[in-house]
C-alpha positions as CSV (number, residue, x, y, z in Angstrom):
1,M,20.2,-15.1,45.0
2,K,18.1,-11.9,46.7
3,N,15.5,-14.2,48.5
4,T,19.7,-15.7,50.2
5,L,20.4,-12.0,50.7
6,A,17.3,-11.6,52.4
7,S,18.1,-14.4,54.9
8,L,21.0,-13.5,55.5
9,I,19.9,-9.6,56.9
10,G,16.9,-10.6,58.1
11,L,18.6,-13.5,60.3
12,T,21.4,-11.1,61.3
13,L,18.4,-8.0,62.6
14,I,16.8,-10.9,64.4
15,A,20.2,-12.2,66.0
16,A,20.3,-7.8,67.0
17,A,17.2,-8.2,68.9
18,A,18.0,-10.9,70.6
19,E,20.9,-9.6,71.9
20,A,19.0,-6.7,72.5
21,I,16.2,-8.1,74.5
22,L,19.2,-10.7,76.5
23,L,21.2,-7.5,77.4
24,F,18.0,-6.1,79.7
25,Q,18.0,-9.8,81.3
26,A,21.1,-10.7,81.7
27,R,24.6,-9.7,82.5
28,L,26.4,-10.7,79.2
29,N,29.3,-9.2,78.0
30,P,27.6,-7.7,74.4
31,W,30.8,-7.6,72.1
32,R,30.8,-11.6,72.6
33,L,26.9,-12.1,72.7
34,A,26.8,-10.3,69.5
35,A,29.5,-12.6,68.2
36,L,27.5,-15.6,69.3
37,L,24.5,-13.9,67.8
38,E,26.3,-13.3,64.5
39,C,27.8,-16.9,64.1
40,L,24.5,-18.2,64.4
41,A,22.7,-15.5,62.2
42,L,25.1,-17.2,59.4
43,M,25.1,-20.6,60.2
44,L,21.2,-20.4,60.1
45,G,21.3,-18.2,57.1
46,V,23.7,-21.2,55.2
47,F,21.5,-23.7,56.6
48,A,18.2,-22.4,55.5
49,A,20.4,-20.9,51.5
50,F,20.9,-24.8,50.7
51,T,16.8,-24.9,50.0
52,Y,16.4,-22.7,48.2
53,T,17.3,-24.1,43.8
54,D,18.4,-20.7,42.3
55,F,21.0,-20.7,45.4
56,V,22.6,-24.2,45.3
57,H,22.8,-24.0,41.0
58,R,24.7,-20.5,41.4
59,L,27.3,-22.3,43.8
60,R,27.5,-25.6,41.4
61,N,28.3,-23.2,38.6
62,V,30.8,-21.8,40.4
63,A,32.1,-25.1,41.4
64,L,32.5,-26.2,37.5
65,T,34.8,-23.7,37.1
66,S,37.7,-26.0,38.3
67,A,38.3,-28.4,41.2
68,A,40.7,-26.0,42.9
69,T,38.0,-23.3,43.2
70,A,35.2,-26.4,44.2
71,F,37.5,-27.5,46.4
72,L,37.9,-24.1,48.4
73,M,34.3,-23.0,48.3
74,P,32.6,-25.0,51.5
75,F,35.6,-23.0,53.7
76,A,33.9,-20.1,53.8
77,L,31.6,-22.4,56.6
78,L,35.0,-21.5,58.9
79,V,33.5,-18.0,59.2
80,P,31.1,-18.0,61.7
81,Y,33.2,-20.2,64.4
82,L,36.6,-17.3,63.6
83,I,33.6,-14.8,64.3
84,L,32.8,-16.3,67.4
85,A,36.1,-17.5,68.6
86,L,38.2,-14.8,68.1
87,S,35.8,-12.1,69.9
88,T,35.4,-15.1,73.0
89,A,38.9,-15.5,73.6
90,T,37.8,-19.1,72.6
91,F,39.8,-20.1,69.4
92,S,41.6,-23.0,69.7
93,F,43.7,-24.6,66.8
94,A,42.6,-28.6,67.5
95,A,39.4,-27.1,66.5
96,I,39.9,-25.1,63.4
97,A,42.3,-28.3,62.1
98,K,38.8,-30.5,63.0
99,L,36.3,-28.1,60.8
100,A,38.6,-28.0,58.1
101,A,39.2,-31.9,58.1
102,Y,35.4,-32.1,58.6
103,I,35.0,-30.1,55.1
104,A,37.8,-30.8,53.3
105,I,37.7,-35.4,53.3
106,P,34.1,-35.4,52.4
107,T,34.5,-32.6,49.6
108,V,37.9,-34.4,48.5
109,L,36.1,-38.2,48.1
110,L,32.9,-36.4,46.0
111,L,35.7,-34.3,43.9
112,P,36.4,-37.2,40.9
113,D,32.2,-36.9,40.2
114,R,31.8,-33.3,40.3
115,V,31.1,-32.9,36.0
116,H,30.0,-36.0,34.7
117,G,29.0,-38.1,38.4
118,P,26.9,-41.6,38.0
119,E,23.5,-41.2,39.1
120,S,23.7,-44.2,41.3
121,A,26.0,-44.0,44.0
122,G,29.7,-45.3,44.3
123,W,32.0,-46.5,47.4
124,R,32.5,-42.8,47.5
125,D,29.6,-41.4,47.6
126,F,29.0,-44.0,50.7
127,A,32.5,-43.0,52.4
128,A,31.4,-39.2,52.3
129,M,27.4,-39.9,53.9
130,L,29.9,-41.9,56.3
131,C,32.2,-39.1,57.1
132,L,29.6,-36.6,57.3
133,A,27.6,-38.8,60.3
134,F,30.6,-40.4,62.3
135,P,32.5,-37.7,63.9
136,V,29.4,-35.8,65.0
137,G,27.3,-39.7,66.8
138,A,31.3,-40.3,68.1
139,G,31.4,-36.2,70.0
140,W,34.4,-35.3,67.8
141,L,33.0,-32.0,66.8
142,S,31.9,-31.4,70.8
143,G,34.6,-28.9,72.7
144,I,33.9,-26.3,69.7
145,W,31.8,-24.3,69.7
146,V,32.2,-23.4,73.2
147,W,31.0,-19.5,74.9
148,P,29.6,-19.2,77.2
149,E,28.8,-23.1,77.3
150,D,29.3,-26.1,74.7
151,I,27.0,-25.6,72.3
152,Y,25.0,-29.2,70.5
153,V,23.1,-27.3,68.0
154,F,25.7,-25.9,66.2
155,R,27.1,-28.8,64.8
156,P,24.0,-30.7,63.2
157,I,23.8,-27.3,61.4
158,F,27.4,-27.6,60.2
159,C,27.4,-30.8,59.4
160,V,23.8,-30.0,57.1
161,C,26.2,-27.0,55.5
162,V,29.0,-29.2,54.3
163,G,27.1,-32.3,53.7
164,A,24.1,-30.2,51.3
165,Y,27.4,-28.2,49.5
166,G,29.4,-31.8,48.8
167,F,26.0,-33.4,47.6
168,L,23.7,-30.8,45.9
169,V,26.7,-28.8,44.6
170,I,29.5,-31.0,44.0
171,R,27.1,-34.1,43.4
172,N,24.5,-32.5,41.8
173,L,22.1,-34.9,43.5
174,K,19.0,-35.0,42.2
175,D,16.0,-35.0,44.1
176,V,16.8,-35.1,47.7
177,G,13.8,-32.2,48.6
178,Y,16.3,-30.7,51.3
179,R,13.1,-28.0,52.3
180,L,12.5,-26.9,55.6
181,I,9.5,-25.3,55.7
182,F,6.0,-27.7,55.9
183,K,3.1,-27.6,53.4
184,Q,-0.1,-28.5,54.2
185,A,0.1,-32.2,52.6
186,D,3.5,-32.8,54.5
187,L,1.4,-32.4,57.9
188,I,-1.1,-34.7,56.5
189,E,1.4,-37.2,54.9
190,G,3.7,-36.8,58.5
191,S,0.6,-37.1,60.7
192,L,-0.8,-40.6,59.3
193,N,2.9,-41.9,59.4
194,F,3.5,-40.3,63.1
195,I,0.4,-42.1,64.4
196,A,1.0,-45.8,62.4
197,F,4.1,-45.9,63.9
198,T,3.1,-44.7,67.4
199,L,0.4,-48.0,67.3
200,L,3.2,-50.2,66.5
201,A,5.7,-48.8,68.4
202,V,4.5,-48.4,71.8
203,P,3.8,-52.0,71.9
204,L,6.9,-52.7,71.1
205,G,8.5,-50.4,73.2
206,L,6.9,-51.9,76.3
207,A,7.2,-55.6,75.1
208,L,11.1,-54.6,74.4
209,H,11.2,-53.3,78.3
210,F,12.9,-49.6,76.3
211,I,9.8,-47.1,76.7
212,H,8.6,-46.4,80.2
213,P,5.6,-44.4,80.3
214,H,5.4,-41.2,82.1
215,S,4.2,-37.2,82.5
216,R,5.8,-33.9,81.7
217,H,3.5,-31.4,82.8
218,A,5.2,-28.6,80.3
219,G,2.4,-27.3,78.7
220,L,1.7,-26.5,74.8
221,F,4.5,-24.1,75.1
222,G,7.0,-26.5,76.0
223,F,5.9,-29.2,74.1
224,A,6.2,-26.5,70.9
225,G,9.4,-25.3,72.1
226,D,11.1,-29.1,72.4
227,F,9.3,-29.9,68.9
228,V,11.0,-26.7,67.3
229,G,14.7,-27.6,68.7
230,V,14.2,-31.2,68.1
231,Y,13.3,-30.6,64.7
232,L,16.1,-28.3,63.5
233,S,18.9,-29.9,65.7
234,V,18.1,-33.7,65.3
235,A,15.0,-34.2,62.9
236,I,16.0,-32.1,60.1
237,P,20.1,-33.0,59.7
238,E,19.5,-36.6,60.2
239,E,16.8,-36.9,57.9
240,F,18.9,-34.9,55.4
241,L,21.9,-37.3,55.8
242,F,19.2,-40.7,56.1
243,R,16.3,-39.9,53.8
244,G,17.6,-37.1,51.2
245,I,21.2,-38.6,50.1
246,L,21.3,-42.2,51.9
247,Q,17.6,-43.8,51.2
248,N,17.4,-41.0,47.1
249,F,21.0,-42.7,46.6
250,L,19.9,-46.5,47.5
251,V,16.9,-46.0,45.7
252,K,18.3,-44.6,42.5
253,T,21.3,-47.6,42.9
254,F,18.6,-50.4,43.2
255,K,17.4,-52.0,40.0
256,G,13.7,-53.6,39.3
257,P,10.2,-52.8,39.9
258,H,11.2,-53.2,43.7
259,R,14.2,-50.5,43.9
260,E,11.9,-48.0,45.9
261,R,11.0,-50.8,48.4
262,N,14.9,-51.7,48.9
263,G,15.7,-48.5,49.3
264,L,13.6,-48.3,51.8
265,M,14.4,-51.1,54.1
266,L,17.4,-50.5,53.7
267,A,18.1,-46.9,54.8
268,S,16.0,-48.0,57.8
269,V,18.5,-50.8,58.8
270,I,21.3,-48.3,58.9
271,F,19.7,-46.2,60.1
272,G,18.4,-48.4,63.3
273,L,22.0,-49.7,63.1
274,S,23.4,-45.7,63.6
275,H,21.5,-45.8,66.6
276,L,23.6,-49.0,68.4
277,H,26.2,-46.8,69.8
278,H,23.6,-44.8,72.7
279,A,24.4,-46.7,75.8
280,P,24.1,-49.3,77.3
281,V,26.4,-50.1,74.3
282,P,25.2,-52.6,72.0
283,N,21.9,-51.0,72.3
284,W,19.4,-53.2,70.3
285,R,16.6,-52.2,71.4
286,Y,16.8,-48.8,70.0
287,A,18.1,-49.7,67.1
288,I,15.1,-52.2,66.4
289,L,12.7,-49.3,67.4
290,A,14.8,-47.2,65.4
291,T,14.8,-49.4,62.4
292,L,11.3,-49.5,63.0
293,A,10.7,-45.5,63.0
294,G,13.2,-46.0,60.1
295,L,10.2,-47.7,57.8
296,F,8.2,-45.0,58.2
297,Y,9.7,-41.5,58.0
298,G,11.2,-43.4,54.9
299,N,7.3,-44.2,53.6
300,V,6.8,-40.3,54.8
301,Y,10.1,-38.8,52.6
302,R,9.2,-42.2,49.7
303,I,5.5,-39.8,49.1
304,R,6.4,-36.7,49.6
305,T,10.0,-36.1,48.6
306,R,10.3,-33.6,51.2
307,T,12.5,-33.5,53.8
308,S,10.8,-31.1,55.9
309,A,8.1,-34.4,56.0
310,S,9.7,-36.8,57.2
311,A,11.3,-34.5,59.7
312,F,7.7,-34.0,61.1
313,T,6.9,-37.2,61.7
314,H,10.4,-37.3,63.2
315,A,10.3,-34.7,65.5
316,M,6.7,-35.7,66.4
317,V,8.2,-39.0,67.5
318,D,10.8,-37.9,69.4
319,T,9.0,-34.8,71.2
320,V,6.3,-37.3,72.0
321,W,8.9,-39.8,73.6
322,H,10.4,-37.1,75.9
323,F,7.5,-35.8,77.3
324,W,5.4,-38.8,77.7
325,F,7.5,-42.2,77.3
């Protein structure tokens, strides 16, 4: 818990420093800017706090006291939105209702397994996963954090926070490996799988007319900036859901000597199918390449059992695609 509080205080101080820098460079209302940065600091603080086992255990102990407490606790995630919305005059009853529903539905689905949940996945687990993923992909959480414009990054961070509470705290799912910080072995295994995927995906993508070689000259800092943005806002949220929860649960649910292979393959196919909604719909080319990518992301996760490892490969693929294909 001390580490969690230190992280929150540190992020708040970083937000204050960022505000001071921005105020020197842009004419923005300082109170609104402070609210935006505090909202971001709080959400990132919770986003990071769920990587600490002690934080998760403390929340779980509180959640075990009563079903009502377990249900109500995640609504604290509405506080950052309220800070931003009330300070910037962008509060919306529709927005708060969407966020409340996004918290309530998966929480209610998982509550029956709060105390003695089975190790294998049940229909409520899959329904909760769908309720976490579909609203984000469908854009239902857009138009909520809207000052100074509609800010995308809040959506996947909010999704991970709700999902982490539901599956780590209420469902007490083991072996999720939700981590943000790389270890050396994560980078090595992630890089090997990135290279292997590239050797297969580039000729396949060209044959399917899905990728089109080009070059963006943004330099090393531009590449690094894109990588960090993709890692936090796309790779970590998707790896948490599709590998840390889905693949992990499927491996536990399948029986027999090939359960790891079967769980990896099914999770990869579902990951691929989740990309069909991209234009032109149904985007089967994207689904094929995403399924192939999912096999390599899942393989990294299988070996390392850390979302930081598979998210590294994921972010490398997306960033290289953005810059050169």
